C-alpha positions, 0 to 999 in steps of 0.5 A: 500499500501506498505511504502517506509520505509517498503521496503527492496529491490531495482530492476532496468531494465537490461536495464540500464546496457546496456544504461547508464553503467555509472549510472548503475555501480554508482547506485549499488555500492552505494546500494551496500555500503549502505547495500541495497540489489538489483536485475534486471528485465529482458524482459524490453525495456527500463530502467524506472521501475517504470512506468510498474512494478506492485503496492504493496499493502501488503507483498503478493499481487501486482496489475498489470495495463495496461501500454499503455503510450501515450507518447511513441506513440507520441514523436519519437524524445525523444525516437528516434524511433516510432516503440511502440511494440518495446518501450513498456515493457511487465509488464506480461513478467517481472513479470513472469521472476521475480515470481511475482503472481498478480491481475489485473486491466483495469485501464491505467497506469504509476507507477510513477503516483501513489504516496503513501502520508500517508493514500492517492494515490496522481494521476495527472488529465492524469489518466481520459485522459489516461482512456477516462474518464472525472473529473466528473465521479464519478464512475471511480473515485471510481474505482480508490480509490477501487483499492488501498483500499484508497482515491485518490487525483487528481492533476492538470497536463497540456502539452500545446504543447507535442512536446515542448523538455521541456514539461512534456509529463508524467504527474507523480505524483512523480514529483512532491510529496514526502512523509517523513512520518506523516502528511510531504510531500516535493513538488518539485519546480513546483512553478518555472515553472507553479505557479498557477498549483502548488499552486492549487497542494500545496493547496490540499494537505494542505486541506487533512491535510499534511505540505508541504515544497517546494523545492526552491531554493535561489542560482542565475543562477537556473539550471531549466533543473535539479532542479526539479528532487530532488523530483524524490529521492528514499527511500528504509527502512531507507536509502535515495538516492538523485539525485544531478547534479554538481549545486548549486541547489544540497547543498540546495535541500540535506539539506531540504531533510535531514531535512525532513527525521532525522532519514534517511541515506542520500547520493546522485548520480550524474544522469545528464545522466539520468535527462536529458530525464526527470526522476530520480531515483525513476523512474529507480528504483521499491523498494518493500517489499521482502518476500520468499513467494513474490519475488526471489530475481534475479541478 
């Protein structure tokens, strides 16, 4: 799989400009300032480009999965609609518009639940229920590993009440870990929300030889509406954009991320409007390694 450090181009959904014009303008302006090339994906129905766009395995190889998320079906309050076909982006159409050639798999996935960490892919165990499988299905586990060409680490995830406004309905691994190269991984402050589950997740990564730094904060009156989302930053080559929210935790999170990525240029982007809906920068972007043979630059 293509590492963030090797990517050189960022796509955002054209819906971002329509629904969150301020964030769209700020993000694209910042990417221009940082020398990050970017384009738009047409034929999309929401802003979460990471979830429905294919996984890039190498320079000219993409794998497209079945994008059929349950949270678009049972969450009408969050999405202000219950018309599932009008909410679900057809990734085939999006890829066609960009001229992407891809392989297909019948796996039901979200791109946000496919996180590259060194020689491993990290996914939450939601992938089992999405595909009608059980955790002890060894054949299914092998299929996951074969699809990505590397071992898959399955971390625990739970959602007791999907109707709870504060529940994590999505089960995306990019809300828990971000690889910084080598054996270093940053982990969200999931310990503040579910310490037992967070301890299990951290232990799994340590067992695989990783050095895990948690984004834990020392300030008083912490803002749990937003402070989970720092882990969901965007890295393109050696350039990083971190979501911030105008809260006390911003400075601490920025220092931790800078220390973990000492060779990178690190900038920030205010993202209250997006994060309040359950995602951040990594969720609304699709960064790839662009070559003339693989993709067209569409802006």
